[in-house]
C-alpha positions as CSV (number, residue, x, y, z in Angstrom):
1,X,106.6,93.9,102.7
2,X,106.6,96.6,105.7
3,X,105.4,94.6,109.0
4,X,104.9,94.9,112.6
5,X,103.2,92.6,115.1
6,X,100.5,94.1,117.1
7,X,97.3,93.1,119.1
8,X,94.0,93.9,117.3
9,X,91.7,95.4,119.2
10,X,87.8,94.2,119.6
11,X,85.2,95.7,117.8
12,X,83.5,97.3,120.8
13,X,86.7,99.6,121.8
14,X,87.4,101.1,118.3
15,X,84.0,101.8,118.1
16,X,84.6,103.8,121.4
17,X,87.9,104.6,120.2
18,X,86.3,106.0,117.1
19,X,83.8,108.8,119.5
20,X,87.0,109.7,120.7
21,X,88.2,110.8,117.0
22,X,85.1,112.3,116.3
23,X,84.8,114.5,119.8
24,X,88.7,115.3,119.0
25,X,87.8,116.2,114.7
26,X,86.0,119.1,115.8
27,X,89.3,120.9,117.0
28,X,89.9,120.6,112.7
29,X,93.3,120.4,114.0
30,X,95.7,119.1,111.3
31,X,96.3,116.1,112.5
32,X,96.0,112.7,109.9
33,X,93.1,110.7,112.0
34,X,93.8,106.5,112.1
35,X,90.9,104.7,110.9
36,X,89.1,103.6,113.8
37,X,90.1,99.4,112.1
38,X,93.6,99.7,111.5
39,X,94.0,101.3,115.2
40,X,96.0,98.1,117.4
41,X,98.8,98.1,119.9
42,X,102.4,97.1,118.6
43,X,104.5,95.4,119.9
44,X,107.6,94.9,118.0
45,X,108.2,97.6,114.0
46,X,110.0,95.1,112.1
47,X,110.5,97.3,108.8
48,X,111.1,95.2,105.7
49,X,110.4,91.6,106.0
50,X,110.6,88.7,103.4
51,X,107.6,86.6,102.2
52,X,109.6,83.4,102.7
53,X,110.7,84.7,106.3
54,X,107.2,85.5,107.0
55,X,106.2,81.3,108.2
56,X,108.4,81.0,110.5
57,X,107.5,84.0,112.3
58,X,104.3,82.8,112.3
59,X,106.0,80.1,115.1
60,X,107.6,81.3,116.5
61,X,104.5,83.4,117.5
62,X,102.4,81.1,118.1
63,X,104.5,78.6,120.2
64,X,105.0,82.1,122.2
65,X,101.2,83.0,122.0
66,X,100.3,79.3,123.6
67,X,102.5,79.8,126.9
68,X,100.0,83.2,127.6
69,X,97.3,82.9,129.3
70,X,94.3,86.1,127.6
71,X,94.6,89.0,129.9
72,X,92.9,92.1,130.0
73,X,94.4,95.6,128.5
74,X,93.2,99.0,130.1
75,X,92.7,102.2,128.0
76,X,94.7,104.9,130.3
77,X,95.2,108.2,129.2
78,X,96.1,110.8,126.1
79,X,99.2,112.3,125.4
80,X,101.4,113.0,122.9
81,X,104.9,112.0,121.2
82,X,108.1,112.8,121.6
83,X,107.5,116.2,123.3
84,X,104.5,118.2,124.4
85,X,106.3,121.5,122.5
86,X,106.6,119.4,118.9
87,X,103.9,116.7,118.8
88,X,104.0,114.2,116.1
89,X,101.3,111.9,117.6
90,X,98.2,111.7,119.8
91,X,97.8,108.0,121.3
92,X,95.8,107.2,124.3
93,X,97.7,105.0,126.7
94,X,97.5,100.8,128.1
95,X,98.1,99.8,131.2
96,X,101.3,97.9,131.3
97,X,100.4,94.8,132.8
98,X,102.8,92.2,134.0
99,X,101.4,89.7,130.8
100,X,101.5,92.0,128.3
101,X,105.2,93.6,129.5
102,X,106.5,89.5,129.2
103,X,104.4,88.6,126.1
104,X,106.5,91.9,124.8
105,X,110.0,90.8,125.8
106,X,109.4,87.4,124.9
107,X,108.8,88.9,121.4
108,X,110.9,90.8,121.2
109,X,113.8,88.3,121.9
110,X,112.8,86.2,119.8
111,X,112.8,89.0,116.8
112,X,116.7,89.8,118.0
113,X,117.4,86.1,117.4
114,X,116.0,86.2,114.2
115,X,118.3,89.1,113.5
116,X,115.8,92.1,113.4
117,X,117.1,95.1,115.1
118,X,116.3,95.3,119.0
119,X,114.3,97.7,120.2
120,X,116.9,100.7,122.3
121,X,113.4,102.7,123.6
122,X,111.6,101.1,126.9
123,X,107.7,99.8,125.2
124,X,106.0,102.1,125.8
125,X,101.5,100.2,125.7
126,X,99.6,103.2,123.5
127,X,97.2,103.3,120.3
128,X,97.7,106.1,118.1
129,X,95.1,108.2,117.6
130,X,96.4,110.6,114.3
131,X,100.0,111.9,113.3
132,X,100.3,116.0,113.5
133,X,101.0,117.1,110.4
134,X,101.7,120.7,110.6
135,X,102.5,122.7,113.8
136,X,99.7,125.8,112.4
137,X,97.0,124.7,114.5
138,X,99.2,123.8,117.6
139,X,100.2,127.1,118.0
140,X,97.9,128.3,120.5
141,X,99.1,126.9,123.4
142,X,102.7,127.6,123.9
143,X,103.2,125.4,126.6
144,X,101.0,122.5,125.9
145,X,100.2,123.1,121.9
146,X,98.0,120.4,121.3
147,X,95.9,120.6,124.6
148,X,93.7,122.7,122.5
149,X,92.2,119.5,121.3
150,X,90.8,118.6,124.8
151,X,88.6,121.6,125.3
152,X,85.1,121.7,124.9
């Protein structure tokens, strides 16, 4: 079972993000948009997990989460991965608080101790809004081919 550990977003946040997506869709970009109900903040991608291991993972996550008080997240900015000249993912960023960073690190460490591969890249808190399917509509601006998305 393909699995990841994530923070679900409140309905109001998903609603606001759906409005942003609707505006961006007007560009008619060749983007596969993420349904608002599927937008989430991934803390750790696990990959394929055998169902028999999910109970252990759940118990570890419950233990980690008990040590953290509720915290606020702030959505901030937009961008693309991996590079503006060849974007694959359109995202909106999140301000990384110490609490979020510590939570992600504890989850990463715990999952590594269970045998999951440690992520080499630095954690970048973001919400994926869409994935570019082709370069056809991204060629308009060679310097920043995705910039046209933000034009009125």
